[in-house]
DOVO-551638 format. One record per residue (C-alpha): residue in three letters; residue number from 1; z, x, y. Coordinates in steps of 0.02 Angstrom, whole numbers. Example, Ala and Ser with C-alpha at 12.3 -4.5 7.8 and 13.67 -1.06 7.14 Angstrom:
<nodes>
NODE, ALA, 1, 390, 615, -225
NODE, SER, 2, 357, 684, -53
</nodes>
This chain:
<nodes>
NODE, MET, 1, 821, 1244, 281
NODE, LYS, 2, 915, 1115, 384
NODE, LYS, 3, 948, 931, 354
NODE, ILE, 4, 870, 814, 481
NODE, TYR, 5, 857, 626, 498
NODE, LEU, 6, 696, 536, 546
NODE, LYS, 7, 728, 359, 602
NODE, THR, 8, 591, 229, 582
NODE, SER, 9, 584, 40, 593
NODE, LYS, 10, 579, 39, 402
NODE, GLY, 11, 736, 146, 378
NODE, THR, 12, 805, 320, 406
NODE, PHE, 13, 732, 461, 302
NODE, THR, 14, 836, 613, 260
NODE, CYS, 15, 726, 767, 266
NODE, PHE, 16, 751, 955, 252
NODE, SER, 17, 648, 1066, 366
NODE, THR, 18, 624, 1244, 421
NODE, GLU, 19, 753, 1300, 549
NODE, GLN, 20, 627, 1311, 690
NODE, ILE, 21, 486, 1184, 697
NODE, SER, 22, 335, 1252, 791
NODE, LYS, 23, 209, 1129, 862
NODE, SER, 24, 76, 1264, 847
NODE, ASN, 25, 104, 1290, 660
NODE, PRO, 26, 32, 1178, 523
NODE, THR, 27, 160, 1068, 434
NODE, ILE, 28, 174, 1045, 246
NODE, VAL, 29, 263, 884, 193
NODE, PHE, 30, 332, 872, 16
NODE, PHE, 31, 360, 708, -76
NODE, PRO, 32, 456, 688, -241
NODE, ALA, 33, 416, 590, -397
NODE, MET, 34, 462, 409, -432
NODE, GLY, 35, 646, 366, -443
NODE, ILE, 36, 803, 439, -368
NODE, ASN, 37, 755, 622, -351
NODE, SER, 38, 767, 725, -192
NODE, ALA, 39, 612, 821, -138
NODE, TYR, 40, 722, 959, -67
NODE, LEU, 41, 807, 988, -235
NODE, ASP, 42, 645, 972, -334
NODE, PHE, 43, 545, 1094, -225
NODE, TYR, 44, 691, 1208, -179
NODE, ASN, 45, 621, 1363, -265
NODE, VAL, 46, 445, 1335, -198
NODE, PHE, 47, 512, 1342, -19
NODE, ASN, 48, 580, 1516, -52
NODE, PHE, 49, 403, 1582, -76
NODE, LEU, 50, 320, 1500, 75
NODE, ASP, 51, 312, 1589, 243
NODE, GLU, 52, 415, 1489, 368
NODE, LYS, 53, 339, 1591, 510
NODE, LYS, 54, 168, 1526, 459
NODE, PHE, 55, 208, 1347, 406
NODE, ASN, 56, 329, 1210, 455
NODE, LEU, 57, 404, 1147, 291
NODE, LEU, 58, 470, 970, 276
NODE, SER, 59, 535, 886, 119
NODE, VAL, 60, 552, 697, 119
NODE, ASP, 61, 667, 589, 15
NODE, MET, 62, 599, 413, -8
NODE, LEU, 63, 705, 272, 63
NODE, GLY, 64, 835, 219, -64
NODE, SER, 65, 815, 386, -157
NODE, GLY, 66, 884, 561, -143
NODE, PHE, 67, 985, 585, 17
NODE, SER, 68, 892, 452, 116
NODE, ALA, 69, 964, 287, 178
NODE, ASP, 70, 921, 120, 99
NODE, PRO, 71, 759, 39, 156
NODE, VAL, 72, 762, -104, 281
NODE, TYR, 73, 647, -205, 167
NODE, ARG, 74, 718, -201, -8
NODE, PRO, 75, 565, -238, -120
NODE, ARG, 76, 492, -74, -182
NODE, THR, 77, 312, -134, -174
NODE, LEU, 78, 157, -29, -145
NODE, GLU, 79, 141, -108, 26
NODE, ASN, 80, 320, -69, 81
NODE, TYR, 81, 312, 110, 19
NODE, SER, 82, 146, 135, 107
NODE, GLU, 83, 211, 67, 272
NODE, GLU, 84, 369, 172, 261
NODE, ILE, 85, 271, 332, 227
NODE, SER, 86, 149, 293, 368
NODE, LYS, 87, 291, 269, 492
NODE, LEU, 88, 365, 435, 439
NODE, LEU, 89, 203, 535, 445
NODE, ALA, 90, 167, 470, 619
NODE, GLN, 91, 321, 567, 678
NODE, VAL, 92, 283, 733, 593
NODE, PRO, 93, 250, 875, 718
NODE, GLY, 94, 133, 1023, 696
NODE, SER, 95, -46, 1075, 729
NODE, LYS, 96, -109, 1012, 559
NODE, LEU, 97, -35, 903, 423
NODE, PHE, 98, -40, 946, 237
NODE, ILE, 99, 35, 837, 101
NODE, VAL, 100, 112, 895, -64
NODE, SER, 101, 148, 754, -186
NODE, HIS, 102, 224, 758, -358
NODE, SER, 103, 190, 625, -489
NODE, PHE, 104, 200, 440, -442
NODE, SER, 105, 220, 465, -254
NODE, ALA, 106, 35, 517, -256
NODE, ILE, 107, -12, 335, -287
NODE, TYR, 108, 79, 279, -130
NODE, LEU, 109, 0, 419, -30
NODE, LEU, 110, -172, 381, -101
NODE, ASN, 111, -151, 205, -33
NODE, VAL, 112, -91, 271, 135
NODE, ILE, 113, -237, 393, 150
NODE, SER, 114, -360, 255, 106
NODE, GLN, 115, -300, 145, 249
NODE, LYS, 116, -390, 157, 415
NODE, PRO, 117, -357, 185, 553
NODE, THR, 118, -198, 289, 547
NODE, THR, 119, -101, 370, 688
NODE, PHE, 120, -105, 538, 598
NODE, LYS, 121, -237, 649, 518
NODE, ILE, 122, -210, 735, 352
NODE, SER, 123, -299, 902, 337
NODE, GLY, 124, -270, 929, 150
NODE, PHE, 125, -189, 846, -1
NODE, ILE, 126, -102, 940, -142
NODE, GLY, 127, -53, 843, -298
NODE, ILE, 128, 61, 914, -433
NODE, ASP, 129, 22, 813, -589
NODE, PRO, 130, -22, 670, -471
NODE, THR, 131, -10, 501, -556
NODE, SER, 132, -175, 416, -593
NODE, SER, 133, -180, 226, -608
NODE, GLU, 134, -319, 242, -736
NODE, ILE, 135, -206, 348, -845
NODE, MET, 136, -52, 238, -822
NODE, ILE, 137, -150, 81, -864
NODE, HIS, 138, -159, 155, -1040
NODE, HIS, 139, 25, 205, -1037
NODE, GLN, 140, 107, 46, -972
NODE, ASN, 141, 228, 50, -1116
NODE, ASP, 142, 308, 206, -1042
NODE, LEU, 143, 347, 112, -880
NODE, GLU, 144, 408, -41, -974
NODE, ASN, 145, 521, 65, -1084
NODE, ASN, 146, 591, 156, -932
NODE, LEU, 147, 629, -10, -848
NODE, ALA, 148, 713, -81, -1004
NODE, GLU, 149, 820, 76, -1019
NODE, ALA, 150, 867, 72, -835
NODE, LYS, 151, 922, -110, -844
NODE, LYS, 152, 1019, -81, -1005
NODE, ASN, 153, 1108, 72, -937
NODE, ARG, 154, 1151, -15, -775
NODE, GLU, 155, 1223, -168, -862
NODE, SER, 156, 1329, -60, -978
NODE, ASN, 157, 1379, 60, -837
NODE, ILE, 158, 1308, 208, -933
NODE, GLU, 159, 1253, 352, -822
NODE, MET, 160, 1065, 370, -828
NODE, ASP, 161, 983, 536, -860
NODE, ALA, 162, 909, 620, -706
NODE, ASP, 163, 788, 764, -698
NODE, ILE, 164, 878, 910, -615
NODE, ASN, 165, 790, 1069, -563
NODE, PRO, 166, 861, 1207, -677
NODE, GLY, 167, 816, 1339, -547
NODE, LEU, 168, 942, 1275, -420
NODE, PRO, 169, 1094, 1382, -380
NODE, ASP, 170, 1253, 1319, -462
NODE, SER, 171, 1318, 1240, -301
NODE, LEU, 172, 1160, 1135, -282
NODE, ILE, 173, 1157, 1088, -466
NODE, SER, 174, 1331, 1014, -442
NODE, GLN, 175, 1271, 925, -286
NODE, ALA, 176, 1119, 857, -377
NODE, GLN, 177, 1225, 795, -521
NODE, ASP, 178, 1341, 704, -402
NODE, LEU, 179, 1198, 631, -300
NODE, TYR, 180, 1099, 569, -450
NODE, ARG, 181, 1257, 500, -531
NODE, ARG, 182, 1285, 392, -378
NODE, LYS, 183, 1101, 340, -364
NODE, SER, 184, 1069, 310, -550
NODE, GLY, 185, 1020, 132, -590
NODE, ASN, 186, 1025, 75, -410
NODE, PRO, 187, 927, -84, -368
NODE, PHE, 188, 788, 15, -282
NODE, GLU, 189, 754, 122, -435
NODE, ILE, 190, 749, -31, -546
NODE, ASN, 191, 639, -129, -425
NODE, GLU, 192, 517, 18, -410
NODE, LEU, 193, 498, 16, -598
NODE, GLU, 194, 478, -174, -596
NODE, GLU, 195, 340, -157, -467
NODE, SER, 196, 257, -4, -545
NODE, ILE, 197, 135, -98, -657
NODE, LYS, 198, 81, -207, -510
NODE, THR, 199, 62, -47, -408
NODE, ILE, 200, -52, 39, -532
NODE, LYS, 201, -159, -118, -552
NODE, LYS, 202, -178, -133, -362
NODE, THR, 203, -235, 48, -350
NODE, GLU, 204, -345, 51, -505
NODE, LYS, 205, -517, 126, -466
NODE, MET, 206, -451, 192, -299
NODE, LYS, 207, -505, 371, -264
NODE, ILE, 208, -466, 494, -128
NODE, ASN, 209, -592, 508, 13
NODE, SER, 210, -725, 641, -16
NODE, ASN, 211, -701, 703, 163
NODE, LEU, 212, -525, 761, 123
NODE, PRO, 213, -503, 932, 38
NODE, THR, 214, -385, 921, -111
NODE, LEU, 215, -296, 1037, -230
NODE, SER, 216, -242, 966, -399
NODE, ILE, 217, -113, 1068, -495
NODE, LEU, 218, -110, 992, -670
NODE, SER, 219, 4, 1026, -817
NODE, SER, 220, -65, 1075, -986
NODE, LEU, 221, 44, 935, -1055
NODE, ASN, 222, -50, 798, -961
NODE, TYR, 223, -220, 880, -935
NODE, PRO, 224, -299, 793, -1087
NODE, ASN, 225, -266, 626, -1001
NODE, TYR, 226, -356, 684, -843
NODE, VAL, 227, -503, 740, -950
NODE, LYS, 228, -507, 572, -1038
NODE, TRP, 229, -483, 454, -890
NODE, GLY, 230, -522, 559, -738
NODE, ASN, 231, -428, 629, -588
NODE, PRO, 232, -446, 517, -433
NODE, TYR, 233, -377, 658, -323
NODE, PHE, 234, -517, 781, -365
NODE, ASN, 235, -671, 741, -261
NODE, GLN, 236, -840, 814, -216
NODE, ASN, 237, -777, 905, -62
NODE, ASN, 238, -832, 1088, -65
NODE, SER, 239, -653, 1141, -25
NODE, SER, 240, -575, 1040, -167
NODE, PHE, 241, -524, 1115, -332
NODE, GLN, 242, -404, 1093, -476
NODE, VAL, 243, -305, 1213, -584
NODE, VAL, 244, -212, 1189, -747
NODE, LEU, 245, -45, 1275, -775
NODE, ASN, 246, 44, 1291, -940
NODE, GLY, 247, 198, 1180, -943
NODE, HIS, 248, 274, 1008, -924
NODE, HIS, 249, 269, 877, -785
NODE, PHE, 250, 386, 971, -666
NODE, LEU, 251, 274, 1122, -640
NODE, GLN, 252, 362, 1167, -478
NODE, TRP, 253, 516, 1212, -581
NODE, LEU, 254, 419, 1324, -700
NODE, HIS, 255, 300, 1411, -580
NODE, PRO, 256, 375, 1403, -404
NODE, GLN, 257, 299, 1565, -340
NODE, LEU, 258, 127, 1530, -412
NODE, ILE, 259, 127, 1354, -342
NODE, ALA, 260, 184, 1417, -171
NODE, ASN, 261, 42, 1544, -174
NODE, LEU, 262, -86, 1412, -221
NODE, ILE, 263, -27, 1298, -81
NODE, SER, 264, -29, 1440, 45
NODE, VAL, 265, -203, 1502, -3
NODE, PHE, 266, -274, 1325, -4
NODE, ASN, 267, -202, 1280, 167
NODE, CYS, 268, -246, 1447, 248
NODE, SER, 269, -425, 1438, 185
NODE, LEU, 270, -445, 1266, 265
NODE, ILE, 271, -366, 1324, 428
NODE, ASN, 272, -477, 1478, 436
NODE, SER, 273, -633, 1376, 396
NODE, ALA, 274, -591, 1255, 536
NODE, LYS, 275, -569, 1400, 658
NODE, THR, 276, -735, 1476, 606
NODE, ARG, 277, -825, 1311, 631
NODE, THR, 278, -747, 1289, 803
NODE, GLU, 279, -796, 1465, 854
NODE, GLU, 280, -975, 1438, 793
NODE, GLU, 281, -986, 1274, 888
NODE, ASN, 282, -919, 1355, 1046
NODE, ASN, 283, -1041, 1500, 1031
NODE, GLY, 284, -1184, 1379, 1002
NODE, ALA, 285, -1140, 1282, 1157
NODE, ARG, 286, -1154, 1437, 1268
</nodes>
């Protein structure tokens, strides 16, 4: 995959994409979790199992995180994230648009998808342990503890821990360590944590539109919380479904091939269904 830069009025995103972008192919856009992580490094192994002749692949690092530039508007509010993502998605090429979101970025995307009208159409949403506001309302202490730790570590100049994909080749592990060392405790990470409780309260009770097919890939670690408080990304659409995989929050590190297969089957089934409907409509019009 190659590094590309997508400039918007909100800032310049650093993305990694397939070598040849085809306008006739569907595009899958990958978003990372909250914090400083790079989507390219987090989903690196998943990309190896997706057919680049069939799909355009695009990983996106949030502004102020990963390899991306700093945002034009510094506050890491729900509104600013949503506007930044919308500006980016409006530039994404391809015949259809599919979104893959891990963890907290799902909340921002849920807000984006809920806004109308948009200059882009999303054909399918895939969430990997997608964050639910209803769940996090009951786990606010986790966010508060993370914020307190981030502030403490920044003030004492202690390097913060960062989640690094253990499946990366050695050269990329070194690159990830260096990148996250430089990004750790930056003002955007701290402000995102400061805003996180406001964000989950603003999106409480928000659910994904029933017209949008969704795939939820949930970890056995967090599945009990979804059972208890619900999954706002699983709707009544006939093409929506959820699966539970054994493991922790970063399922894409544990099951890259399986997750790639699930994404591919889900997207292809939607594409084929759309083609069938179009053919039936055309035949009916004759």
